[in-house]
KEKE-3310 file (N, C-alpha, C; in steps of 0.2 Angstrom, whole numbers, plus 5000, padded with zeros to 4 digits):
npx = (5013:4999:4989:4975:4974:4974:4962:4953:4953:4948:4943:4948:4957:4967:4970:4977:4988:4992:4997:5007:5016:5020:5026:5038:5044:5048:5058:5066:5071:5078:5087:5095:5101:5109:5117:5116:5109:5105:5098:5093:5086:5073:5068:5062:5051:5043:5039:5030:5022:5015:5009:5001:4991:4985:4978:4970:4962:4957:4950:4940:4935:4928:4919:4911:4905:4898:4889:4881:4876:4868:4859)
npy = (4964:4969:4981:4976:4965:4970:4977:4967:4964:4966:4982:4981:4970:4977:4988:4982:4976:4989:4993:4983:4985:4998:4995:4988:4997:5005:4997:4996:5008:5009:5000:5005:5016:5011:5003:4992:4988:4980:4976:4991:4994:4988:4996:5007:5001:4996:5008:5013:5002:5004:5017:5012:5003:5013:5021:5014:5012:5024:5025:5015:5022:5033:5028:5021:5032:5037:5028:5030:5043:5042:5032)
npz = (4967:4957:4951:4949:4957:4968:4968:4970:4983:4998:5008:5021:5021:5012:5022:5030:5024:5019:5031:5033:5023:5028:5039:5034:5026:5035:5041:5031:5029:5041:5041:5031:5035:5045:5036:5032:5021:5009:4995:4988:4979:4983:4992:4983:4977:4988:4993:4981:4980:4991:4988:4978:4984:4993:4983:4978:4989:4990:4979:4980:4992:4986:4978:4985:4992:4981:4980:4991:4990:4978:4982)
capx = (5006:4997:4983:4969:4974:4973:4955:4949:4953:4943:4946:4950:4963:4970:4973:4982:4993:4996:5002:5014:5021:5022:5032:5043:5047:5052:5063:5070:5075:5082:5094:5100:5104:5115:5122:5114:5103:5109:5094:5091:5079:5067:5065:5057:5046:5038:5036:5025:5016:5010:5005:4996:4987:4982:4976:4964:4957:4954:4946:4934:4929:4924:4913:4906:4902:4895:4883:4877:4872:4863:4853)
capy = (4964:4974:4986:4972:4960:4975:4979:4962:4963:4970:4987:4978:4967:4982:4992:4976:4976:4995:4992:4978:4988:5004:4992:4985:5003:5008:4992:4995:5014:5009:4995:5008:5019:5006:5001:4984:4987:4976:4977:4996:4996:4987:5004:5010:4994:4996:5015:5012:4997:5008:5022:5008:5002:5020:5024:5008:5011:5030:5023:5012:5027:5037:5023:5019:5038:5038:5023:5032:5049:5039:5028)
capz = (4967:4952:4954:4948:4961:4974:4968:4972:4990:5004:5010:5028:5017:5010:5027:5033:5019:5020:5038:5033:5019:5031:5043:5028:5024:5041:5044:5026:5032:5046:5038:5025:5039:5048:5032:5032:5016:5001:4990:4989:4975:4986:4995:4979:4977:4994:4991:4975:4981:4997:4984:4975:4989:4996:4977:4978:4995:4989:4974:4984:4996:4983:4975:4991:4994:4976:4982:4998:4988:4974:4986)
cpx = (5004:4990:4976:4970:4971:4965:4951:4949:4949:4946:4950:4958:4968:4974:4978:4987:4997:5001:5008:5018:5024:5028:5038:5047:5051:5057:5069:5075:5080:5089:5098:5105:5110:5118:5122:5111:5107:5104:5090:5084:5072:5063:5058:5049:5040:5035:5029:5021:5012:5006:4999:4990:4983:4976:4969:4960:4953:4947:4940:4930:4926:4918:4909:4902:4896:4889:4878:4872:4866:4856:4849)
cpy = (4970:4975:4980:4968:4964:4976:4973:4960:4968:4977:4986:4976:4973:4985:4987:4977:4984:4994:4989:4981:4994:5001:4990:4991:5006:5003:4994:5003:5015:5004:4999:5012:5017:5003:4994:4982:4985:4978:4986:4998:4992:4992:5007:5007:4996:5002:5015:5007:5002:5013:5019:5007:5008:5023:5018:5010:5018:5029:5020:5017:5030:5032:5021:5026:5039:5033:5026:5038:5048:5036:5033)
cpz = (4961:4955:4954:4953:4968:4974:4969:4979:4993:5005:5017:5027:5015:5015:5028:5029:5018:5027:5038:5029:5022:5036:5039:5027:5029:5042:5038:5028:5036:5045:5033:5031:5044:5044:5031:5025:5012:4994:4990:4984:4978:4990:4990:4978:4981:4994:4985:4977:4987:4994:4981:4978:4991:4988:4977:4984:4993:4985:4977:4990:4993:4979:4981:4993:4989:4976:4986:4994:4983:4977:4991)
residu = (UNK:UNK:UNK:UNK:UNK:UNK:UNK:UNK:UNK:UNK:UNK:UNK:UNK:UNK:UNK:UNK:UNK:UNK:UNK:UNK:UNK:UNK:UNK:UNK:UNK:UNK:UNK:UNK:UNK:UNK:UNK:UNK:UNK:UNK:UNK:UNK:UNK:UNK:UNK:UNK:UNK:UNK:UNK:UNK:UNK:UNK:UNK:UNK:UNK:UNK:UNK:UNK:UNK:UNK:UNK:UNK:UNK:UNK:UNK:UNK:UNK:UNK:UNK:UNK:UNK:UNK:UNK:UNK:UNK:UNK:UNK)
# end
């Protein structure tokens, strides 16, 4: 998912997706530790998607704070 698609989502949807990504990252780490992980590149993808979601959430929080101070 690219950044523009994430910017179109609400903060609640982003938090839900963040939870899902963190669960997936946990499962991938667990599978790697037990030797069952076949696609190791997925770990990197999940980590980057998580960072992308956190960045967009932070941007939205800063924008909301700026609106409050202006109003």
